[in-house]
VOBA-1610 file (N, C-alpha, C; in pm, whole numbers, padded with zeros to 5 digits, always signed):
BEGIN
Met+06889+15826+13638Met+06774+15824+13652Met+06700+15654+13602Asn+06597+15624+13667Asn+06632+15439+13634Asn+06446+15481+13589Glu+06466+15471+13439Glu+06305+15484+13363Glu+06287+15309+13291Thr+06210+15259+13331Thr+06177+15174+13226Thr+06085+15154+13121Asn+06150+15136+13007Asn+06101+15102+12822Asn+06031+14980+12813Lys+05868+15050+12783Lys+05776+14913+12722Lys+05838+14915+12653Val+05817+14765+12615Val+05797+14776+12472Val+05641+14661+12416Asn+05612+14716+12322Asn+05489+14724+12232Asn+05528+14529+12184Thr+05412+14499+12261Thr+05428+14317+12166Thr+05351+14394+12056Pro+05373+14278+11904Pro+05314+14273+11810Pro+05096+14252+11845Gln+05022+14218+11972Gln+04919+14236+11935Gln+04910+14418+11979Glu+05004+14475+12068Glu+04948+14603+12134Glu+05015+14669+12059Thr+04955+14750+11962Thr+04944+14848+11924Thr+04911+14996+11993Ser+04934+15129+11978Ser+04927+15283+11963Ser+04722+15259+11988Thr+04713+15134+11898Thr+04526+15216+11872Thr+04460+15075+11964Gly+04562+14974+12033Gly+04490+14876+12140Gly+04519+14686+12116Cys+04402+14654+12103Cys+04481+14524+12125Cys+04383+14485+11974Thr+04509+14360+11912Thr+04417+14346+11725Thr+04363+14196+11766Asn+04370+14133+11880Asn+04299+14040+11893Asn+04203+14043+11922Thr+04109+13992+11791Thr+03953+13975+11860Thr+03915+13927+11935Ser+03952+13744+11933Ser+03908+13658+12044Ser+03947+13756+12231Cys+04056+13837+12229Cys+04030+13908+12333Cys+03927+13986+12345Cys+03946+14165+12212Cys+03892+14212+12252Cys+03824+14218+12088Pro+03678+14264+12157Pro+03578+14241+12008Pro+03642+14437+11919Pro+03610+14392+11797Pro+03599+14530+11755Pro+03492+14639+11835Lys+03566+14780+11761Lys+03460+14845+11854Lys+03290+14909+11714Thr+03223+14974+11845Thr+03150+14890+11690Thr+03114+15112+11624Pro+03024+15083+11549Pro+02986+15257+11560Pro+02927+15349+11647Val+02969+15499+11615Val+02891+15565+11710Val+02764+15577+11677Thr+02648+15601+11733Thr+02496+15612+11620Thr+02477+15739+11655Arg+02431+15810+11602Arg+02392+15948+11665Arg+02186+15921+11685Asp+02160+15992+11800Asp+01988+16006+11818Asp+01982+16138+11637Thr+02023+16271+11717Thr+01980+16345+11604Thr+02114+16359+11491Pro+02087+16434+11377Pro+02183+16489+11322Pro+02306+16552+11353Lys+02446+16582+11331Lys+02538+16637+11339Lys+02560+16783+11339Val+02575+16918+11433Val+02490+17004+11399Val+02627+17076+11289Gly+02579+17104+11201Gly+02723+17163+11110Gly+02762+17288+11178Arg+02930+17336+11119Arg+02937+17494+11167Arg+02843+17639+11099Asn+02830+17588+10974Asn+02713+17722+10931Asn+02556+17663+10936Asp+02503+17618+10977Asp+02368+17587+11024Asp+02396+17714+11186Pro+02210+17690+11180Pro+02234+17849+11317Pro+02266+17755+11411Cys+02257+17818+11495Cys+02283+17783+11613Cys+02153+17718+11770Ile+02239+17561+11810Ile+02129+17546+11906Ile+02056+17577+11966Cys+02136+17679+12042Cys+02102+17808+12167Cys+01956+17893+12075Gly+01921+17880+11968Gly+01805+17959+11960Gly+01840+18103+11940Asn+01948+18146+11940Asn+01974+18339+11924Asn+01971+18371+11833Gly+01980+18345+11664Gly+01948+18371+11575Gly+02117+18323+11483Arg+02271+18299+11596Arg+02302+18382+11522Arg+02384+18214+11411Lys+02499+18188+11363Lys+02599+18078+11343Lys+02636+17971+11470Phe+02632+17872+11425Phe+02655+17784+11545Phe+02848+17846+11551Lys+02904+17798+11417Lys+03044+17867+11418Lys+03094+18003+11555Lys+03039+18073+11513Lys+03030+18176+11543Lys+02942+18213+11774Cys+02882+18100+11756Cys+02840+18075+11899Cys+02870+17995+12057Cys+02744+17884+11966Cys+02834+17789+12101Cys+02958+17656+12045Gly+02995+17665+11929Gly+03088+17638+11858Gly+03216+17644+11844Arg+03238+17770+11974Arg+03386+17852+11999Arg+03443+17700+12085
//
């Protein structure tokens, strides 16, 4: 078998490039609506908890 092994350079890790001059840091995700909790009523409106309905 002929496999090529890629060796990670110090700049390249499993999370990506750490050099901020070429790759700016990622901006955090902002939500328009609050996150639905598992024990909150389901967003579809059937009256069950989210974890028992659409959260599966």
